[in-house]
Every structure is written in structure tokens, then in C-alpha cells.
N, C-alpha and C positions, 0 to 999 in steps of 0.2 A: 633682757640682757641679751646684748650681743655676743653670740661665740665666735671665737676665732675659729678660723678655717685650722683644719689639723694637717695640711699641706705648708700652709703657712708659716705655722708651730713649728714645723723641723727643718724646716729653712731657714728659720733663727736660730736653734740651736745647731743644725750646723755651721754656722758663721760663727759663733757663740764658740764653739770646738777650734774650729778654725784658727780663729784668731789666740784663744788660749795654748792650743798647742805651738802656732808657731812663734808666742810667746818664750814660749816654755824653754823651746828649743835656744833662741836665741839667747837666752838669759844660763840655759847649764852649762855648769862649769863643772869638768871631772878629771883628774892628772894622768893623762896619757890615753885621753881620746879622740879618736879623729874629729876634726873641724866641723862642723853643717856643711854641706853643701846643696844644691838645686834636690838629688835626690832624694834627700836628708826631707828637706822643708815638702817634700812633692809625697816622701811616703805621712808626711804630719795632715798633709791635704785630703789624703785618702783615706784616715782614721774619721776627718772630719765629714767626709762625704759618704760615707756608710751612714750616718746618722738617715739623709735621707731616706734608708729605705730600712726601718728599725722598727715598722709597724707588720711590718708586710713580711719580714721572715726574724723576729726578733733575738734569734738563735744565732741564725748562721749569717749576720750582722755582729755578733760578741765576735765569735771565734775568728771573721775574720778581720775585726779591730785590733782581736789579739796575737792575731799571725803578724799583722802586720806592725806592730809594734816588738813583738819577737823578734823581725829582721831591721826594726831600726836598733835595736839594743844589737844583735850581732854583728852589725855590719863596726862597732863601735863609735858611733854617736855619743854623746855625751848625755849622758841619759838623763830623766825626769822622771817624779811621782805616775807611776799608770794612770791614778785615780784622773787623771787630767783629762785623758783619751780616751777611759772606758766608763766614767762614769752614767754616761746619757745611756748607752747599750748596755750595762749590766742594768742601770737602775730601771728599762727598757723590760729587759727577757724574766727579772724578779715580777716587775710589774703585771706580765702578762702569764706567770704563773709555772713557769721552768725554773724551778725552784733546783733543782740537782745542777742543769745546766748552770743556776748562776753560781754553786756554790764549787763545785769542780773547776770554774772558770779565775772563780777567786783566788781558790789554793796555788792553778797551775802558774797563776803570776807572779803570786810572792815568791814562789818556791825556782822559777825561773831567772827571775830579779839576784835573789840572793845566789844562784848556781853562777850567774852572768857576772858579776861582781867580785866574788870569790875568785872566780876562777881567771879572769879574764884582766882586773883590776887587782888584784893579790891583795883587795883591804882586807880589812882584821875580822876575821869571823862575827865578833860579839858588835862588832859598828855596826857590820851588813845587817846585821840580827833586829836592831836596834833600830835602822832605818826601814826596814820590811816590816816592824812590829807598824813601826809609822806609818806607812802608804798598806799596806791589809788594813788599822783600823778604818781607814778613809773608804775601803771598799769595801766592808763591812756595814758601814753606815750604811753608802750607799744599798746594797742589798736589802738592809734592814728599812729602807723606806719605802723601796720597790714593794716590797712584801709586804708594808704596813696599807699601800697604797693599793694591792691587789686585795687583801682583806676584806679594805672598808667597800672596794668593788662589789664583794661576793656577797657582802651584811644587806649592803641596800639592794644588788639581784634578787634577792632572799627573801626581802621585805617585798622589792615591788612583786616579786613571783607569789608570794603568802598573800598579798592586796587582790591580786588577780582574782586566784582562787576563791576569794572569801567573795569576790564579788561576782563572783560564774555561781556559787555557792547561792548567795543570798536570790539571783537571780531565779536560780532551781526553783530555791523556795518558793517564790513568788509566782512562778509559774505554776507549781503543783497548787500552790494554795486561790491561785485561779483555775484550776483545771477542778480541785475539789469542790469549789462553789458555781463552777458551772453544772456538776454531777449532782451537788445541794436543789438548786432549781431546777435542774430537768426533772428532780423526785418531786418535786413541792407542785411543778405544772401535770408530771403525770400524774398524781395524786388528786388533787383535787378536778382535773378535767376528767381525769378517768371516772372517779365518782358519781361528777355534775353528774354527767351522758347517762349513765348508767338509769340514775334512779328517774332523769328526765324523760328517757325513753317511755322507762315500763308505767311514768303515771301517764304519760303524755298513751300507749296503749291501752289504760283503764281509763282515762278521757272523751277516747275515740269510742271505744266499746259501750259505754251507757251513758252516752249524751244524748240519745234522745228516751235512754227509760228512764232513765237516773240523774236528771242535772246536779240535783245536791251534791252525789258522789263527784261526774262531772268537775263542778266548781272545786269540790275540796282536791279532785286529781291535780285542776290546775295552780291551787294556791299552794299546792306541796310544792307543784315548778319554780311559779314563783319566787316560793320563796331560799328554795334551793337554789338558784337563778343569782339569784344577790347574794349569800353566803359567798359563791362561787366566785363571783364577779368582785366581792372585798378581798377573798384569800388572794385572785388573781392580782387582786391592787400592788396589794401589799408586794409577792414576788419579782413583781417586776419593774416594781422602784427598785429593786438590788440594780435594776440592769441601767438605769438613768445613769447619765454624763455627771459626773466630780464637777461641782460648785453649781450645779443647777439646784432649785428650788424644787423640792420635792411634795409632792401631800402627804401627808398624812398616814402613817401605814397601819392595817391591822394589826392588833399584838395575833403571836401565833396561834390557832388552838390546841386543846392538848384537852386530858380527861376532866374537865371539868365541864365542855359541851360535847362527853361520850351520850348525854339521856337525849340530845337533841339530835344529834346522830342516827340512834337505833330510833328514832321518834320518825325521821328521815325514812330510815329502810321498814318501821311497820307499814307505813302509809304505804308503801308500794303491793299490800298485802303479805308479806312476810313476814311469821312470827319471830319474834329476835328476843330471847331472854337472859338481862344482862343481870351476873351476879358480881359483888362486893366483896369480898375476906380482906382478912389479915387488918391492920392501923391505917386505914385512910390518910394520907399525908402529904403535902407537896412534895413534888420532884425538882429535878435540875430541869430546866427547860427543853434541854433536847434532848434528856431521858422523858419527858410528858407529849412532846411533837412528836416524838418518833410514834412512843407506844400508840398514839392515836392514830398516826398514821398507818399504822397497821392494821388496826380495827375498822379503819375506813376501807383501804384497801382489799381487807378481807369479808368486807362487808357487799364490796365492790363485785369483785370477782363469783358470790352467791349470788348475786343478783344477776348478773350477765352470762354465770355458764354453771353454775351448779344446779340448775334448774330445783332447788330446794322449797320447803313448805317452811320449815325451822332452821335458827337458828340460836349459838348458843354465845354470850360473850363474856368472857369470866379475867375478871381483876384482879387477882391478889398481893395485895402487900407486903413485901415479906422485908427482915431489918436494913438489909441492903440491897436493892434491888425491889426491882416490878416482874407480874410474871403476866404478860398477854396470851390467851388463848380463845381462838373462836373456829367454832362447829357448825358444818350443817348437814342435815341428812339429806343431803339431792346427791347426785350420782359420781359427783368427784372426776368429770371432765379431765381431757387430757389438756383444755385450756388454764383450766383453772391450777393444771398442776405444774405450769410452767412456761408456756407461751405469753408472748410478748414479755413486757419489764415487771409487770406487780408482782413478782415472786421471787425475783431479781433484785427490784429494786426494796421489799421491806429487806431481804436478807444483807443487803449491804446495808442499809440504815440501822439495823441490828451489831449487827461485825463491826463497825465501824465506832460505833460506841462502846466496844469492849463483852458485848454481849452476845448472846447464840439464838439461832432462829432452825425451827423446822419445820415442816410440810409438807404433806400428804394423806394419802386415801387412811381414811378413821378406820380400825377393827370393826368396827360393825358398822362400819357406810359412812359416807356422805368422804368428808372433805375435814381436816383438821388442822390448824397453826398454830404453832406456839412462838410462843418468845420472852427469851426471857433476859433483862436490861439492868444493870447492875445499874444502882444508884449509891454507892461510893466504890473508892478507886481502887479498893483491896478486896471485893464481894470477889466470892469465888462459887460459881452454876453447881 
């Protein structure tokens, strides 16, 4: 739909006001009034011309129109309803939000018209009052129309602003979810790669050391490397599959690991020569997928740190199933090096995983030596540590 330019609308209104005011002057009759001359019509055209500037200076144009009208009345020309000359400018002022000015000018025009007719033309006060009420009613209707348009515009602007803010909030929420997803994928990649590389490094060292003397042991180490690599590739394929473009056919994703695969994780660590003791307590039950994955990753990352940094010979993994939570603890008898105490992203990732689910995470040197990791993960929303 083509919108009419504002200047063309104002020009049309100015022309309409000029025609109506001119007709009002021509047809106006009032006893003892001065016959309209060229100056009277010039005043009428001036009131019409002021309409062209109503958008830029609404209050100024309204005051100028009132002043011009009062000059017309004061010179004794035959009077006509002030609503004829002031309707457009009064409406514009009210629609622009200058309500106080609009009301004051309306009252001024009504009182001034009453004063001129009573004092100059010696008309009866009651008769003038009745006419003033009629003129005032027209002006008030114009004022209310402008105020209604202003209110509607304000509501539309508020609705648009609210929609803009909601759109901005949705965009921020989408960006936050993207950032959270990237962080989650980064954690998954770190856990998978770090654990697998640590295991392969240890097993490759074992195979290299015993290749000549004990081919069977070397073969077992290489088989462990092969198994670990295959499992790591499956997990990497599942994780990287999340980054594929929408709409493209994706390969079937492997299920996320959980505590059901814990024995296989312990077996891989044991195959490196590390003695790992696994203990389960409480009533083992199915965990929410996010809790199950986080518990598995904490054990995986803890054992990876033991293999890479602790120099330990034994480690313990404890899973305690509580009614509303699960507690994961991993300890070792190593030296508890600075690397395992916070260097890199291992411990930070475990802490972020636990706290993101409303859990608690602690890690540090154990009292009797070695290093100890403990994570409390709620399985119910209202659980308390």
C-alpha cells in the first residue's frame, strides 16, 4: 500500500482550512460587525498557511493560529466558530502529546470569544454562554480525538518496543545456548581425546619395552590400543556429528557413555599396569542421562590424570548411589603433582560439568597422600548435598 507523503497531506489540509475559513468569513453575519475586507481574508489565509508547519512546531503553530484568530475577532469582523480555524492545529498538538498546552489554548479561546461577544457586541451573557458551550464542545471533541490518536500511537510504539526486546532476548538466549553447546562439545572432545591419548601413550610404551622379550604382552598392549582407538573414534564421530549442517543426512550416532561402561573404563586403565579398585554402594539404579554421562566423564578424566601425572600404582573408584544423588570418588596413591591439581582443562571441565547440573565438586591432595576427587551429583531437582 502506497503511503501519501506528509507534505502532500499538510498541503491538502492547508487548502481545506483555507477554503472553509474563507467560506466562514463570507457567510458569517453578526450585528454591528465590520464588513470583511482583504485583510480579514488575509488573516484567514494566514491561519490556513500555518497548517503547513504543524508537524515541526505543533505548539508554536497552535499559539500563532490562536493569536491570528484573536486579531480577527478584535478588529470587529463577523465572528465564526473557532473550531473551524483551530481544529487541525489543536488536533496536531494533542496528538503530539502536548496535552497541557492543548487544554489551556482551548480554555483561552472559549473565554476570549465569550469576552469579545459580551463586551464588544453587547450580547446577552446566557445566549453567549450557550454558543460558547457549543464551540467549546467542538474544540474538546477535536482535543479528545488527538489524544486518542496519541494514546494509540503510544500503545503501538510500546508493543513494537516490547516485540523488539523479546526478539533481542530470544537472540541472546539462542547465542547462550550455542555457547553452552560449544562448551559441552569442547568438554566431550577433551575428555575423549585426553583419556585415549594417555592410554595409548602408556600402552605404546609398554609394547615398545617388551616387544623383543615378551611379544604376547606387546600384542596385548597393541590390542588395548586398538580397542581404545576404536571406542574413541565412535565417541568422536558421535560428538562431531552434532556440528554437521542442518538438513544434511547424519550417520547414526553412538549412545552417550554412562556408568554401565564403567567396568570397561577400569579394565583399560588396569591394562596399563595401574591397579584400580572399583566399589559400588547403595542401590544402583538408572540415572538421568546427563547425570550418567557426567559421572562417567569425571571417572574417565580422573583416571586419565592418574595415568598422565600422578605416577601412581593404585587407584580407587567409588560410586555411591544415594536416594536423591550419586557420589563419585576417585583417589590414587601418587604424588599429586601440580598438573593434576589444576593445570590444563581437566579439573576445570569436571567442575563445570558438576556445577552445571547443580552438583558439587572437590579435588585436591588426600590426607594420607595421593590425590582425591569427589563429585556429588543430584538425581532429583530438590536434592541437597
